[in-house]
C-alpha distance (Angstrom), angle and dihedral (degrees) to the residues before:
residue distance angle dihedral
M1 . . .
S2 3.80 . .
K3 3.81 100.7 .
Y4 3.75 105.6 70.1
S5 3.78 93.1 -179.9
Q6 3.82 88.5 67.4
I7 3.83 94.9 59.9
R8 3.77 106.8 124.4
N9 3.79 106.8 169.7
I10 3.81 142.4 26.4
D11 3.82 94.3 -98.9
E12 3.78 91.7 57.2
L13 3.79 89.7 46.4
E14 3.80 92.4 51.6
S15 3.79 90.9 47.2
A16 3.80 91.3 50.9
L17 3.81 90.8 47.1
K18 3.80 90.4 51.6
D19 3.84 90.6 50.8
V20 3.79 91.6 49.9
K21 3.83 92.5 48.9
M22 3.80 91.2 50.2
S23 3.79 91.3 49.0
L24 3.81 91.7 49.3
G25 3.79 91.3 49.0
G26 3.78 90.7 55.7
K27 3.79 91.4 47.7
K28 3.81 90.5 50.3
V29 3.81 91.2 56.6
E30 3.80 91.4 45.8
I31 3.81 92.4 50.9
S32 3.81 91.3 47.4
D33 3.79 90.7 52.6
N34 3.81 91.4 48.6
L35 3.80 91.3 49.2
Y36 3.81 91.2 50.6
G37 3.80 89.4 51.2
L38 3.80 91.1 50.8
R39 3.79 91.5 50.3
E40 3.78 90.0 52.5
S41 3.81 93.2 46.3
Y42 3.78 95.3 48.6
S43 3.78 100.7 42.7
P44 3.82 116.3 139.0
T45 3.79 91.4 -105.5
N46 3.79 93.2 51.0
L47 3.81 91.8 46.0
L48 3.81 90.0 52.0
G49 3.79 90.1 49.0
M50 3.80 92.2 49.3
G51 3.81 89.9 48.7
L52 3.77 92.6 50.2
K53 3.77 91.6 47.2
S54 3.80 90.5 49.9
A55 3.79 92.2 47.5
S56 3.78 92.4 47.9
T57 3.80 91.5 61.8
S58 3.81 90.4 70.5
Y59 3.83 98.6 28.3
P60 3.82 126.1 28.3
I61 3.78 92.2 -117.8
D62 3.78 93.0 159.9
K63 3.82 91.1 63.6
Y64 3.81 89.8 46.2
L65 3.79 92.6 50.9
L66 3.79 92.2 44.9
D67 3.80 89.8 53.0
K68 3.83 91.3 50.2
V69 3.80 92.0 48.4
R70 3.82 90.2 51.3
K71 3.80 90.6 50.5
L72 3.81 91.7 49.1
K73 3.77 91.0 47.3
S74 3.81 92.3 50.9
F75 3.82 90.6 45.7
F76 3.83 92.7 54.1
S77 3.80 95.1 41.4
K78 3.82 92.5 60.7
């Protein structure tokens, strides 16, 4: 029943209440899934990656980091 103002007896009220509870249950699952997706998207590692990607548009940070990794690798391989 979609028009709650037309509820005339207790059976119609209970039916409408059941429909609302079912609808809310589905929304709860949907919101939980969306929240889990947000947590995955905005993890510390992903935020760092997005920041590095954003910074590398104005400065070639990937080349800088690659150079530093090569220097560290050569330092530890001696």
